[in-house]
C-alpha positions as CSV (number, residue, x, y, z in Angstrom):
1,M,0.1,0.0,0.0
2,K,1.3,3.4,-1.0
3,Y,1.2,6.3,1.6
4,R,1.5,10.1,1.4
5,N,2.6,12.7,3.9
6,L,0.3,15.7,3.9
7,V,0.0,19.1,5.5
8,F,-2.3,22.0,5.6
9,A,-0.6,25.4,5.3
10,K,-1.5,29.2,4.5
11,H,0.5,31.6,2.4
12,G,0.0,35.1,2.4
13,E,-3.6,35.9,3.4
14,S,-5.0,32.9,1.6
15,K,-7.0,30.0,2.9
16,A,-5.2,26.8,3.9
17,F,-4.1,24.7,1.0
18,L,-3.1,20.9,1.0
19,F,0.6,20.3,0.4
20,S,2.6,17.0,0.2
21,L,6.0,16.4,1.4
22,P,8.5,13.5,1.5
23,L,7.5,10.5,3.8
24,G,10.7,11.0,5.9
25,E,10.0,14.5,6.8
26,S,7.7,16.2,9.4
27,V,6.3,19.5,9.8
28,H,4.5,20.9,13.0
29,K,1.6,23.3,13.4
30,T,2.8,27.0,13.2
31,Q,6.2,26.0,11.7
32,E,7.5,28.2,8.9
33,I,7.8,26.4,5.5
34,I,8.6,27.0,1.9
35,V,6.0,25.8,-0.4
36,D,5.8,25.5,-4.3
37,T,2.8,27.4,-5.8
38,K,1.3,28.0,-9.2
39,Y,3.3,31.3,-8.9
40,G,6.5,29.9,-7.7
41,H,8.0,29.3,-4.2
42,A,6.3,31.0,-1.2
43,R,6.8,31.3,2.6
44,A,3.9,29.7,4.4
45,T,2.9,28.6,7.8
46,A,1.6,25.0,8.7
47,V,-1.8,25.1,10.2
48,T,-1.7,21.3,11.0
49,D,1.0,18.8,11.9
50,S,2.0,16.8,8.9
51,F,0.2,13.4,8.7
52,I,0.7,10.3,6.7
53,V,-2.3,8.4,5.3
54,P,-2.8,5.8,2.5
55,S,-2.8,7.2,-1.0
56,Q,-6.7,6.6,-1.4
57,I,-7.5,8.6,1.7
58,A,-5.1,11.4,0.5
59,D,-7.2,11.5,-2.7
60,I,-10.3,11.7,-0.7
61,I,-9.0,14.5,1.6
62,A,-7.6,16.4,-1.4
63,E,-11.0,16.1,-3.4
64,G,-12.9,17.1,-0.2
65,C,-11.1,20.3,0.4
66,G,-10.9,21.3,-3.3
67,A,-7.1,20.8,-3.9
68,Y,-5.6,20.6,-7.5
69,F,-3.9,17.6,-8.6
70,P,-1.2,16.8,-8.4
71,L,-0.6,18.3,-5.1
72,K,2.1,21.0,-4.7
73,H,5.1,20.1,-2.5
74,V,6.7,21.5,0.9
75,I,10.1,22.6,-0.4
76,G,11.7,22.9,3.1
77,T,11.4,24.5,6.4
78,I,12.6,27.9,7.4
79,R,15.1,28.1,10.6
80,L,16.1,31.5,11.8
81,K,19.5,32.1,12.9
82,E,19.8,33.8,16.1
83,V,22.7,36.0,16.3
84,C,23.9,38.4,19.0
85,N,25.1,41.9,17.7
86,Q,27.8,42.8,20.2
87,F,28.5,46.3,21.2
88,D,32.0,46.1,19.4
89,G,30.4,45.4,16.0
90,T,31.0,41.8,16.0
91,E,28.4,38.9,15.8
92,L,28.1,35.7,17.9
93,P,26.0,32.8,16.6
94,F,23.6,31.0,19.1
């Protein structure tokens, strides 16, 4: 049986859209991600944790929420680098 890894995410002021991601990856609710859209790559926020379902169930979910096929993909996650700007002008990474 084939499985798919899915997540709902919002980009911009849009509604939540359904995206797929590789089976070995996970995304958590409120996590900042980069998604592929029909306009190119965009920054988005996950509105659910990612979840793995059989392909037939994934098709039913996609159809039920009006998703376009094939589903667009999560390209990656955004990690913010924290840096301390010291008073002497140098930076220290955390």
